[in-house]
N, CA and C atoms as a LAMMPS dump frame, in Angstrom:
ITEM: TIMESTEP
0
ITEM: NUMBER OF ATOMS
162
ITEM: BOX BOUNDS ff ff ff
-5.0000000000000000e+02 5.0000000000000000e+02
-5.0000000000000000e+02 5.0000000000000000e+02
-5.0000000000000000e+02 5.0000000000000000e+02
ITEM: ATOMS id mol type element x y z
1 1 1 N -342.422 350.712 196.527
2 1 2 C -342.159 350.638 197.905
3 1 3 C -342.028 352.064 198.594
4 2 1 N -342.955 352.567 199.035
5 2 2 C -343.062 353.971 199.64
6 2 3 C -342.526 354.96 198.733
7 3 1 N -342.606 354.812 197.461
8 3 2 C -342.212 355.858 196.529
9 3 3 C -340.625 355.991 196.308
10 4 1 N -339.986 354.959 196.817
11 4 2 C -338.548 354.947 196.847
12 4 3 C -337.957 354.11 195.544
13 5 1 N -337.121 354.663 194.741
14 5 2 C -336.549 354.026 193.668
15 5 3 C -335.375 353.202 194.032
16 6 1 N -334.801 352.574 193.037
17 6 2 C -333.545 351.732 193.247
18 6 3 C -332.415 352.453 193.747
19 7 1 N -332.174 353.751 193.263
20 7 2 C -331.1 354.491 193.501
21 7 3 C -331.177 355.017 195.032
22 8 1 N -332.429 355.317 195.4
23 8 2 C -332.57 355.871 196.787
24 8 3 C -332.426 354.653 197.807
25 9 1 N -332.822 353.476 197.421
26 9 2 C -332.569 352.297 198.386
27 9 3 C -331.068 351.958 198.51
28 10 1 N -330.351 352.157 197.482
29 10 2 C -328.926 351.834 197.435
30 10 3 C -328.211 352.893 198.304
31 11 1 N -328.647 354.067 198.217
32 11 2 C -328.025 355.153 199.041
33 11 3 C -328.238 354.813 200.544
34 12 1 N -329.528 354.492 200.803
35 12 2 C -329.917 354.235 202.15
36 12 3 C -329.229 353.073 202.723
37 13 1 N -328.983 351.94 201.847
38 13 2 C -328.318 350.73 202.351
39 13 3 C -326.805 351.176 202.587
40 14 1 N -326.268 352.07 201.721
41 14 2 C -324.836 352.421 201.9
42 14 3 C -324.709 353.227 203.146
43 15 1 N -325.613 354.01 203.557
44 15 2 C -325.608 354.897 204.77
45 15 3 C -325.754 353.85 206.013
46 16 1 N -326.608 352.984 205.945
47 16 2 C -326.665 351.947 206.989
48 16 3 C -325.401 351.309 207.255
49 17 1 N -324.691 350.775 206.169
50 17 2 C -323.422 350.072 206.274
51 17 3 C -322.469 350.986 206.924
52 18 1 N -322.437 352.258 206.494
53 18 2 C -321.56 353.106 207.204
54 18 3 C -321.735 353.432 208.612
55 19 1 N -322.923 353.535 209.052
56 19 2 C -323.296 353.743 210.403
57 19 3 C -323.032 352.557 211.272
58 20 1 N -323.426 351.377 210.904
59 20 2 C -323.29 350.212 211.769
60 20 3 C -322.102 349.461 211.484
61 21 1 N -321.5 349.503 210.331
62 21 2 C -320.378 348.566 210.002
63 21 3 C -320.804 347.296 209.551
64 22 1 N -320.06 346.653 208.608
65 22 2 C -320.466 345.394 207.988
66 22 3 C -320.489 344.25 209.056
67 23 1 N -319.655 344.25 210.021
68 23 2 C -319.714 343.215 210.994
69 23 3 C -320.863 343.175 211.992
70 24 1 N -321.515 344.358 212.131
71 24 2 C -322.655 344.442 213.151
72 24 3 C -323.97 344.194 212.391
73 25 1 N -324.045 344.256 211.066
74 25 2 C -325.243 344.074 210.392
75 25 3 C -325.955 342.833 210.621
76 26 1 N -325.239 341.648 210.666
77 26 2 C -325.937 340.392 210.941
78 26 3 C -326.546 340.344 212.289
79 27 1 N -325.858 340.866 213.267
80 27 2 C -326.465 340.841 214.661
81 27 3 C -327.562 341.814 214.717
82 28 1 N -327.622 342.946 214.045
83 28 2 C -328.642 343.942 213.954
84 28 3 C -329.896 343.259 213.205
85 29 1 N -329.64 342.503 212.15
86 29 2 C -330.746 341.864 211.453
87 29 3 C -331.432 340.714 212.392
88 30 1 N -330.58 339.935 213.087
89 30 2 C -331.123 338.92 214.013
90 30 3 C -332.008 339.596 215.142
91 31 1 N -331.554 340.701 215.58
92 31 2 C -332.213 341.375 216.76
93 31 3 C -333.56 341.932 216.156
94 32 1 N -333.434 342.521 214.984
95 32 2 C -334.748 343.032 214.384
96 32 3 C -335.739 341.964 214.057
97 33 1 N -335.279 340.802 213.578
98 33 2 C -336.132 339.628 213.35
99 33 3 C -336.713 339.108 214.62
100 34 1 N -335.956 339.038 215.66
101 34 2 C -336.458 338.584 217.076
102 34 3 C -337.503 339.515 217.404
103 35 1 N -337.292 340.777 217.423
104 35 2 C -338.246 341.795 217.852
105 35 3 C -339.555 341.733 217.069
106 36 1 N -339.466 341.598 215.826
107 36 2 C -340.624 341.379 215.008
108 36 3 C -341.338 340.115 215.402
109 37 1 N -340.728 339.08 215.6
110 37 2 C -341.263 337.707 215.94
111 37 3 C -341.995 337.872 217.333
112 38 1 N -341.351 338.503 218.231
113 38 2 C -341.931 338.701 219.639
114 38 3 C -343.222 339.569 219.53
115 39 1 N -343.117 340.621 218.691
116 39 2 C -344.224 341.599 218.509
117 39 3 C -345.504 340.874 217.943
118 40 1 N -345.244 339.92 216.848
119 40 2 C -346.351 339.171 216.293
120 40 3 C -346.943 338.173 217.27
121 41 1 N -345.959 337.55 218.027
122 41 2 C -346.528 336.538 219.075
123 41 3 C -347.34 337.303 220.167
124 42 1 N -346.968 338.44 220.486
125 42 2 C -347.701 339.251 221.506
126 42 3 C -349.086 339.585 220.968
127 43 1 N -349.126 339.92 219.758
128 43 2 C -350.46 340.232 219.071
129 43 3 C -351.375 339.03 219.022
130 44 1 N -350.837 337.89 218.62
131 44 2 C -351.593 336.656 218.505
132 44 3 C -351.97 336.196 219.869
133 45 1 N -351.206 336.423 220.911
134 45 2 C -351.613 336.131 222.266
135 45 3 C -352.803 336.929 222.696
136 46 1 N -352.695 338.125 222.411
137 46 2 C -353.742 339.051 222.704
138 46 3 C -355.071 338.818 222.034
139 47 1 N -354.934 338.454 220.809
140 47 2 C -356.215 338.043 220.09
141 47 3 C -356.806 336.748 220.617
142 48 1 N -355.947 335.829 221.002
143 48 2 C -356.486 334.709 221.603
144 48 3 C -357.224 334.848 222.933
145 49 1 N -356.666 335.873 223.686
146 49 2 C -357.332 336.335 225.024
147 49 3 C -358.59 336.903 224.708
148 50 1 N -358.694 337.714 223.731
149 50 2 C -360.003 338.487 223.453
150 50 3 C -361.115 337.4 222.862
151 51 1 N -360.596 336.416 222.159
152 51 2 C -361.557 335.467 221.668
153 51 3 C -362.058 334.557 222.802
154 52 1 N -361.19 334.27 223.776
155 52 2 C -361.682 333.474 224.911
156 52 3 C -362.663 334.196 225.824
157 53 1 N -362.497 335.534 225.853
158 53 2 C -363.405 336.344 226.724
159 53 3 C -364.794 336.432 226.091
160 54 1 N -364.917 336.419 224.708
161 54 2 C -366.1 336.571 224.021
162 54 3 C -367.12 335.324 224.106
């Protein structure tokens, strides 16, 4: 995964926990998931519009 090993991923996860705190991580995950879902929905809507125009 992007040339990162297990140790590097653990260090990155530790830094994220330090920056955001353990209590804010679930809310951060939900907002990221919602953003990704909305992005994918927007892409599929755009593809449907392009297919209708053709």
